[in-house]
C-alpha positions as CSV (number, residue, x, y, z in Angstrom):
1,X,-0.2,0.1,0.0
2,X,1.3,3.2,-1.0
3,X,3.0,6.2,2.3
4,X,3.7,9.3,2.0
5,X,6.8,10.3,1.3
6,X,9.4,10.8,3.7
7,X,10.0,14.3,5.5
8,X,11.7,17.5,4.3
9,X,15.4,17.5,4.8
10,X,16.5,13.1,4.1
11,X,19.6,12.5,3.1
12,X,19.2,11.6,-0.9
13,X,21.8,8.2,-0.7
14,X,23.3,9.5,-3.9
15,X,24.9,12.3,-1.9
16,X,26.5,10.1,0.8
17,X,29.7,9.6,-0.8
18,X,30.6,13.1,0.0
19,X,30.4,11.6,3.8
20,X,33.7,9.9,3.1
21,X,36.9,12.5,4.2
22,X,39.8,12.7,2.3
23,X,42.2,11.7,5.3
24,X,40.8,8.5,5.5
25,X,41.2,7.1,2.8
26,X,45.1,7.9,3.5
27,X,45.4,6.7,6.9
28,X,44.7,3.2,5.0
29,X,46.7,3.8,2.4
30,X,49.5,4.5,5.1
31,X,48.9,1.3,6.2
32,X,48.9,-0.7,2.9
33,X,52.1,1.3,1.7
34,X,53.4,-0.1,5.4
35,X,52.0,-3.4,4.4
36,X,53.8,-3.6,0.9
37,X,57.1,-2.6,2.5
38,X,56.7,-5.2,4.9
39,X,56.0,-7.7,2.8
40,X,58.6,-6.9,-0.4
41,X,62.0,-6.8,2.7
42,X,60.8,-10.3,4.4
43,X,60.5,-12.0,0.9
44,X,63.4,-10.4,0.0
45,X,65.3,-10.9,3.1
46,X,63.6,-14.1,4.9
47,X,62.6,-15.8,2.0
48,X,65.4,-14.3,-0.5
49,X,62.9,-14.4,-3.4
50,X,64.7,-12.6,-6.0
51,X,62.1,-9.8,-7.1
52,X,62.6,-6.2,-9.1
53,X,63.5,-4.2,-6.0
54,X,63.9,-1.0,-7.7
55,X,60.3,-1.4,-9.9
56,X,58.4,-2.8,-6.5
57,X,59.9,0.3,-4.5
58,X,58.9,2.7,-7.3
59,X,55.2,1.8,-7.6
60,X,55.2,1.7,-3.8
61,X,56.8,5.1,-4.3
62,X,53.7,6.5,-6.8
63,X,51.5,5.6,-3.7
64,X,53.9,7.2,-1.2
65,X,53.8,10.3,-3.4
66,X,50.1,10.3,-4.4
67,X,49.1,10.8,-0.6
68,X,51.7,13.4,-0.3
69,X,50.4,15.6,-2.7
70,X,46.6,14.9,-1.1
71,X,48.3,16.2,1.9
72,X,49.7,19.3,0.6
73,X,47.1,19.9,-1.6
74,X,44.3,19.5,0.1
75,X,42.7,20.5,4.0
76,X,42.6,17.5,6.4
77,X,38.3,18.0,6.7
78,X,38.1,17.7,3.2
79,X,35.0,15.3,2.0
80,X,35.5,13.2,-1.5
81,X,33.3,13.1,-4.4
82,X,31.6,10.3,-5.7
83,X,34.4,10.7,-8.5
84,X,37.2,11.8,-6.1
85,X,36.3,9.1,-4.1
86,X,35.8,6.4,-7.0
87,X,39.6,8.0,-8.8
88,X,41.0,7.6,-5.6
89,X,39.7,3.6,-4.8
90,X,40.7,3.4,-8.9
91,X,43.7,4.4,-7.8
92,X,44.7,2.4,-5.3
93,X,43.5,-0.8,-7.4
94,X,45.9,-0.1,-10.3
95,X,48.3,0.3,-8.0
96,X,48.2,-3.1,-6.0
97,X,47.7,-5.1,-9.6
98,X,51.3,-3.4,-10.7
99,X,53.1,-4.3,-7.5
100,X,51.3,-7.8,-8.0
101,X,52.7,-8.0,-11.4
102,X,56.2,-7.3,-10.3
103,X,55.9,-10.3,-7.5
104,X,53.7,-13.2,-9.3
105,X,51.0,-12.2,-9.9
106,X,48.2,-14.7,-8.6
107,X,51.2,-16.9,-7.6
108,X,51.3,-14.1,-4.5
109,X,48.3,-14.7,-1.6
110,X,48.3,-10.4,-1.2
111,X,46.6,-10.5,-4.7
112,X,43.4,-11.0,-2.1
113,X,44.1,-7.6,-1.0
114,X,42.4,-6.9,-4.2
115,X,39.2,-7.3,-2.0
116,X,39.4,-3.9,-0.1
117,X,38.9,-1.0,-2.5
118,X,36.2,-2.9,-4.1
119,X,34.6,-3.3,-0.4
120,X,35.0,-0.3,-0.1
121,X,33.3,1.8,-2.8
122,X,29.8,-1.1,-2.5
123,X,30.2,1.0,1.0
124,X,30.3,4.0,0.0
125,X,30.0,4.8,-3.5
126,X,26.8,4.4,-6.3
127,X,26.0,1.1,-7.7
128,X,27.4,2.0,-10.9
129,X,30.9,3.1,-9.3
130,X,31.2,-0.4,-7.8
131,X,30.4,-1.7,-10.6
132,X,32.9,-0.6,-12.5
133,X,35.7,-0.7,-10.3
134,X,34.8,-4.7,-9.6
135,X,34.5,-5.3,-14.0
136,X,38.3,-3.6,-13.6
137,X,39.1,-5.7,-10.9
138,X,37.7,-8.9,-12.8
139,X,39.8,-7.8,-15.8
140,X,43.6,-6.7,-13.9
141,X,42.7,-10.6,-12.1
142,X,42.5,-12.9,-15.7
143,X,45.8,-10.6,-16.6
144,X,48.0,-11.5,-13.1
145,X,46.8,-14.8,-14.2
146,X,48.6,-15.4,-17.4
147,X,51.3,-12.5,-17.5
148,X,53.5,-11.5,-14.1
149,X,57.2,-11.9,-13.5
150,X,57.3,-15.2,-11.2
151,X,58.6,-15.3,-8.0
152,X,62.3,-17.0,-8.4
153,X,64.4,-18.4,-5.1
154,X,68.1,-17.3,-4.9
155,X,69.0,-20.8,-6.2
156,X,66.2,-20.3,-9.1
157,X,63.3,-22.1,-8.2
158,X,60.4,-20.7,-9.6
159,X,57.2,-20.5,-6.3
160,X,54.0,-21.1,-8.5
161,X,51.0,-22.6,-7.8
162,X,49.7,-25.8,-9.5
163,X,46.9,-24.3,-12.6
164,X,44.3,-26.5,-10.7
165,X,45.2,-24.4,-7.4
166,X,45.6,-21.1,-9.6
167,X,42.1,-21.1,-11.2
168,X,41.0,-22.2,-8.5
169,X,42.2,-19.0,-6.4
170,X,41.4,-16.0,-9.2
171,X,37.8,-18.1,-9.1
172,X,37.9,-17.6,-5.3
173,X,39.0,-13.7,-5.7
174,X,36.1,-13.1,-8.5
175,X,33.3,-14.7,-6.3
176,X,34.9,-13.0,-3.5
177,X,35.0,-10.2,-4.8
178,X,31.0,-10.2,-6.2
179,X,29.9,-11.1,-3.1
180,X,31.9,-8.7,-0.8
181,X,30.7,-6.1,-2.5
182,X,26.6,-6.9,-3.0
183,X,26.8,-7.9,1.3
184,X,28.1,-4.6,1.8
185,X,26.0,-3.0,-0.1
186,X,23.1,-4.6,0.6
187,X,23.8,-4.1,4.3
188,X,24.8,-0.6,4.2
189,X,22.0,0.4,2.0
190,X,19.9,-1.4,4.6
191,X,21.3,1.0,7.1
192,X,20.9,4.4,5.5
193,X,17.7,3.7,4.4
194,X,16.6,3.0,8.3
195,X,18.4,6.1,9.8
196,X,16.5,7.9,7.2
197,X,13.2,6.9,8.5
198,X,14.1,6.7,12.4
199,X,14.8,10.5,11.5
200,X,11.5,11.1,9.4
201,X,10.1,9.3,12.8
202,X,11.8,11.6,15.2
203,X,10.7,14.7,12.8
204,X,7.5,13.6,13.6
205,X,7.2,13.5,17.5
206,X,9.3,16.7,17.9
207,X,6.3,18.0,15.8
208,X,3.9,16.6,17.6
209,X,5.6,17.3,20.9
210,X,5.8,21.2,19.8
211,X,2.5,21.2,18.7
212,X,1.6,19.8,22.3
213,X,3.6,22.6,24.3
214,X,2.5,25.2,22.6
215,X,-1.2,24.6,24.8
216,X,1.5,25.1,27.8
217,X,3.1,28.2,26.5
218,X,-0.5,30.0,24.8
219,X,-1.0,29.5,28.7
220,X,1.4,31.5,29.8
221,X,1.1,34.5,27.6
222,X,-2.6,34.6,28.6
223,X,-2.2,35.1,32.2
224,X,1.1,37.1,31.6
225,X,-0.7,39.3,29.6
226,X,-4.0,39.8,31.9
227,X,-2.5,42.5,33.7
228,X,-1.0,44.6,31.3
229,X,-4.3,44.3,29.9
230,X,-6.6,45.3,32.5
231,X,-4.1,48.6,33.2
232,X,-4.6,49.7,29.6
233,X,-8.2,49.3,29.8
234,X,-8.8,50.8,33.5
235,X,-6.4,53.9,32.5
236,X,-8.4,54.6,29.4
237,X,-11.8,54.1,31.6
238,X,-10.3,57.5,33.6
239,X,-9.4,59.4,30.6
240,X,-12.6,58.8,29.3
241,X,-14.4,60.7,31.6
242,X,-11.9,63.4,31.7
243,X,-11.8,63.9,28.2
244,X,-16.0,65.0,28.6
245,X,-15.2,68.5,26.3
246,X,-13.1,66.7,24.4
247,X,-14.5,64.5,22.0
248,X,-12.1,63.7,19.7
249,X,-9.8,62.3,22.0
250,X,-12.8,60.8,23.6
251,X,-13.4,58.5,20.8
252,X,-9.7,57.6,20.5
253,X,-9.9,56.5,23.7
254,X,-13.4,54.3,23.6
255,X,-11.5,52.6,21.0
256,X,-8.3,51.8,23.0
257,X,-11.1,50.2,25.3
258,X,-12.6,48.8,23.2
259,X,-9.6,46.7,21.7
260,X,-8.6,46.0,25.5
261,X,-11.3,44.0,25.8
262,X,-11.3,42.5,22.6
263,X,-8.0,41.7,23.3
264,X,-8.9,40.5,27.2
265,X,-11.1,38.3,25.2
266,X,-9.1,36.9,22.5
267,X,-6.2,35.9,25.7
268,X,-8.9,34.2,27.5
269,X,-9.6,32.0,25.4
270,X,-6.6,31.0,24.4
271,X,-5.4,30.2,27.8
272,X,-8.7,28.0,28.4
273,X,-7.7,26.3,25.2
274,X,-3.9,26.1,26.4
275,X,-4.5,25.0,29.5
276,X,-7.0,22.2,28.4
277,X,-4.2,21.2,26.9
278,X,-1.6,21.9,29.5
279,X,-3.5,19.8,32.2
280,X,-5.1,17.1,29.7
281,X,-2.3,14.8,30.0
282,X,-4.7,11.9,30.2
283,X,-7.8,11.1,28.5
284,X,-10.2,8.4,28.3
285,X,-9.4,5.3,25.4
286,X,-11.5,7.3,23.3
287,X,-11.1,10.5,23.3
288,X,-7.2,10.1,22.5
289,X,-8.6,7.5,19.3
290,X,-11.2,10.2,18.2
291,X,-8.3,13.4,18.9
292,X,-6.5,11.5,16.7
293,X,-9.2,10.3,13.6
294,X,-10.6,14.4,14.2
295,X,-8.2,15.4,11.0
296,X,-9.2,13.0,8.6
297,X,-13.0,12.4,9.6
298,X,-14.2,15.4,6.9
299,X,-12.6,13.8,3.9
300,X,-15.8,12.1,2.2
301,X,-15.5,8.7,3.7
302,X,-17.4,7.8,6.9
303,X,-15.9,7.1,10.8
304,X,-17.7,4.5,12.5
305,X,-16.3,4.4,16.3
306,X,-16.7,1.4,19.1
307,X,-15.6,0.5,22.7
308,X,-16.3,-2.3,24.4
309,X,-14.6,-4.1,27.0
310,X,-13.6,-7.6,26.5
311,X,-12.6,-10.6,28.8
312,X,-14.2,-9.3,32.2
313,X,-13.0,-5.4,31.4
314,X,-14.6,-3.2,33.4
315,X,-17.1,-1.5,32.0
316,X,-15.4,1.9,33.2
317,X,-13.0,3.0,30.0
318,X,-9.7,2.7,31.0
319,X,-7.6,6.1,31.1
320,X,-4.4,6.6,28.9
321,X,-1.6,8.6,28.7
322,X,-2.2,11.1,25.9
323,X,1.3,11.4,24.5
324,X,2.0,12.4,21.1
325,X,3.6,8.9,19.7
326,X,0.3,7.7,20.5
327,X,-1.6,10.4,18.9
328,X,0.7,10.5,16.1
329,X,1.1,7.0,15.2
330,X,-2.7,6.4,15.5
331,X,-2.9,9.0,13.4
332,X,-1.3,8.0,10.8
333,X,-2.6,4.8,10.6
334,X,-6.4,5.6,10.5
335,X,-4.9,8.4,7.5
336,X,-3.9,5.3,5.5
337,X,-7.1,3.7,6.1
338,X,-9.6,6.2,5.1
339,X,-6.9,6.8,2.2
340,X,-7.7,3.5,0.9
341,X,-10.9,3.2,2.2
342,X,-13.5,3.0,-0.2
343,X,-16.7,4.5,2.1
344,X,-16.1,3.4,5.7
345,X,-13.3,2.7,8.0
346,X,-13.7,1.1,11.3
347,X,-12.2,2.5,14.9
348,X,-12.7,-0.4,17.7
349,X,-11.2,0.2,21.1
350,X,-11.6,-3.1,23.4
351,X,-9.8,-3.4,26.5
352,X,-9.0,-6.4,29.3
353,X,-7.9,-6.5,32.9
354,X,-4.1,-6.7,31.2
355,X,-4.9,-5.3,27.7
356,X,-6.1,-1.8,25.2
357,X,-6.5,-3.6,21.9
358,X,-7.2,-0.9,19.1
359,X,-8.0,-2.2,16.1
360,X,-8.7,-0.3,12.6
361,X,-9.8,-1.4,9.7
362,X,-11.7,-0.1,6.4
363,X,-13.4,-1.7,3.1
364,X,-10.8,-0.7,0.5
365,X,-8.5,-3.4,-1.7
366,X,-6.4,-4.1,1.1
367,X,-3.0,-5.1,1.7
368,X,-1.1,-6.0,-1.4
369,X,-0.2,-10.0,-0.4
370,X,3.2,-10.4,-1.9
371,X,4.0,-7.1,0.1
372,X,2.0,-7.9,3.4
373,X,4.8,-9.6,5.6
374,X,7.1,-6.3,4.6
375,X,3.9,-3.9,5.9
376,X,6.4,-1.4,8.3
377,X,9.2,-1.5,6.7
378,X,10.6,1.7,5.6
379,X,10.8,2.7,1.7
380,X,8.7,-0.3,0.5
381,X,7.8,0.7,-2.4
382,X,4.9,-0.8,-5.0
383,X,4.0,0.8,-8.3
384,X,1.2,2.3,-8.3
385,X,-2.2,2.2,-10.9
386,X,-3.9,5.0,-12.2
387,X,-7.0,4.9,-9.7
388,X,-4.8,4.8,-6.8
389,X,-2.0,7.6,-8.3
390,X,-5.7,9.8,-8.8
391,X,-6.6,9.1,-4.8
392,X,-3.5,10.0,-3.7
393,X,-1.5,11.7,-6.4
394,X,0.6,13.9,-3.8
395,X,2.1,10.1,-2.4
396,X,4.8,8.4,-4.3
397,X,4.8,5.2,-1.9
398,X,7.8,5.4,0.1
399,X,6.9,2.7,3.1
400,X,7.6,5.8,5.5
401,X,3.9,6.5,7.4
402,X,3.2,3.0,8.2
403,X,6.9,3.1,9.1
404,X,7.0,5.9,11.8
405,X,3.4,4.7,12.5
406,X,5.0,1.7,13.7
407,X,8.1,3.1,15.1
408,X,6.6,5.6,17.3
409,X,3.8,3.1,18.6
410,X,6.6,0.5,19.6
411,X,8.3,3.4,21.3
412,X,5.3,3.6,23.5
413,X,5.3,0.0,24.3
414,X,2.5,-1.4,21.8
415,X,2.4,-4.2,19.4
416,X,1.7,-3.4,15.9
417,X,-0.2,-6.5,14.1
418,X,-0.8,-6.0,10.3
419,X,-3.3,-7.7,7.9
420,X,-6.2,-8.7,5.5
421,X,-9.7,-8.5,6.4
422,X,-10.6,-10.9,4.4
423,X,-9.1,-13.3,1.3
424,X,-8.4,-10.2,-1.7
425,X,-8.9,-13.3,-4.3
426,X,-12.8,-13.5,-2.9
427,X,-15.2,-12.0,-5.3
428,X,-17.1,-9.1,-3.8
429,X,-20.2,-11.2,-3.0
430,X,-18.2,-13.6,-0.3
431,X,-16.2,-10.5,1.2
432,X,-17.3,-9.3,4.6
433,X,-17.8,-5.4,5.1
434,X,-14.8,-4.8,7.0
435,X,-12.7,-7.0,3.6
436,X,-9.6,-4.5,4.0
437,X,-6.7,-3.7,5.8
438,X,-6.5,-4.4,9.1
439,X,-4.5,-2.7,11.6
440,X,-4.1,-4.1,15.3
441,X,-2.6,-2.0,17.9
442,X,-2.0,-3.8,21.6
443,X,-0.3,-2.5,24.5
444,X,-0.3,-3.7,28.2
445,X,-2.7,-1.7,30.1
446,X,0.1,-0.7,32.6
447,X,2.2,1.0,29.5
448,X,0.1,3.9,28.9
449,X,-3.0,3.6,31.2
450,X,-3.4,5.7,34.4
451,X,-3.5,3.7,37.4
452,X,-6.7,4.4,39.9
453,X,-4.4,6.0,42.6
454,X,-2.9,8.9,39.2
455,X,-6.7,9.4,38.7
456,X,-7.7,10.0,42.2
457,X,-4.9,12.3,42.7
458,X,-5.3,14.3,39.8
459,X,-9.4,14.9,41.2
460,X,-8.6,15.4,44.9
461,X,-9.9,13.3,47.4
462,X,-14.1,13.1,47.8
463,X,-15.3,15.7,50.5
464,X,-18.6,16.0,52.1
465,X,-20.6,19.2,51.6
466,X,-21.1,20.5,54.1
467,X,-24.5,22.4,55.3
């Protein structure tokens, strides 16, 4: 089921390559240079392998020179673009391939290090850049399997793998590049999506919290402005009495007094609303549900509310905490139901001695069966048909609406379950009225319910009336 687009301010995936600092790649290259020098020295002195030391040091020197130029030209906090990062990793692959050519090709076990640049690309760059570097690595590994300078010891023995092992090593490297690249790209993509979705969730919760806190600000402002407005009215009334012989000034003072009265009435209404919002930290369950649904009550769909105790629940409706995450989460679920309902949406609130359950149902087409297991994940895309596009032209189907609702409600201690009211493959005659999407939100009553002691403290102790 299509969902709202992400909130403004989320980072597009294409811009994440700019997060990579040049300093990070330089430090990694220094570590690679140190390892290459140590390997060359150990092979020359300990294993007594005759290698072209001059050419090897020249190839290593190019990496040293590249680092020195990068440090001298660019500031330490420089962040690389997509192209700059790709070219940096391209240089590392070619430099390593050149060193492998001088030291036995795939007979050199350090050929395994060619996996590193491709894996870094998969975690930081776009798929196109990663595919380019991976194919380049495949080509260089294939060339190194046939063309390289052999590893020869001081007694003239050539150190080389049997052909079958050489082919196996080449295949392992190719498969390793493909698997690690795909694995890293998939994991990082999921992490970035989750990061964006959680940011959108936090923004939604912060907006709801600000609206809640605004009531307290309004109440305080109304209280503080009451005294100066009363002073203005008092002074203006006294001046009206003294300006009986100045009709022009008297009219001005009467206007000031009338406007002060008007300001008083406005601030009184604002203060009353602000105090109501400030003090309404808890409310009956049905009031919370109706508040969440209120913005969608006049959108052409019938909203049907029902509240009832089940399985031994008390007849008295539970009072729950009025938390922004609960209201915003339920509002998103009800909005989704209203958007896709044909005519009616049912909101059923039930409670037992231990649990509170809110079930939202509609008579629409329901969730797509192939996406039912992924409902609530961020960025679940679905191509919309023309009818859906007409219903919700402003939405792109990113899956963030249900993810935000699910995350906020789970943060309040709820369990959220998505289902369909009936089999979508049945005919309309065989399907019930509540045949569309079904969302069940279930809390332990201890998580959101106000205890009887807290309610008594809020209302105060009952006192007898003295005659």
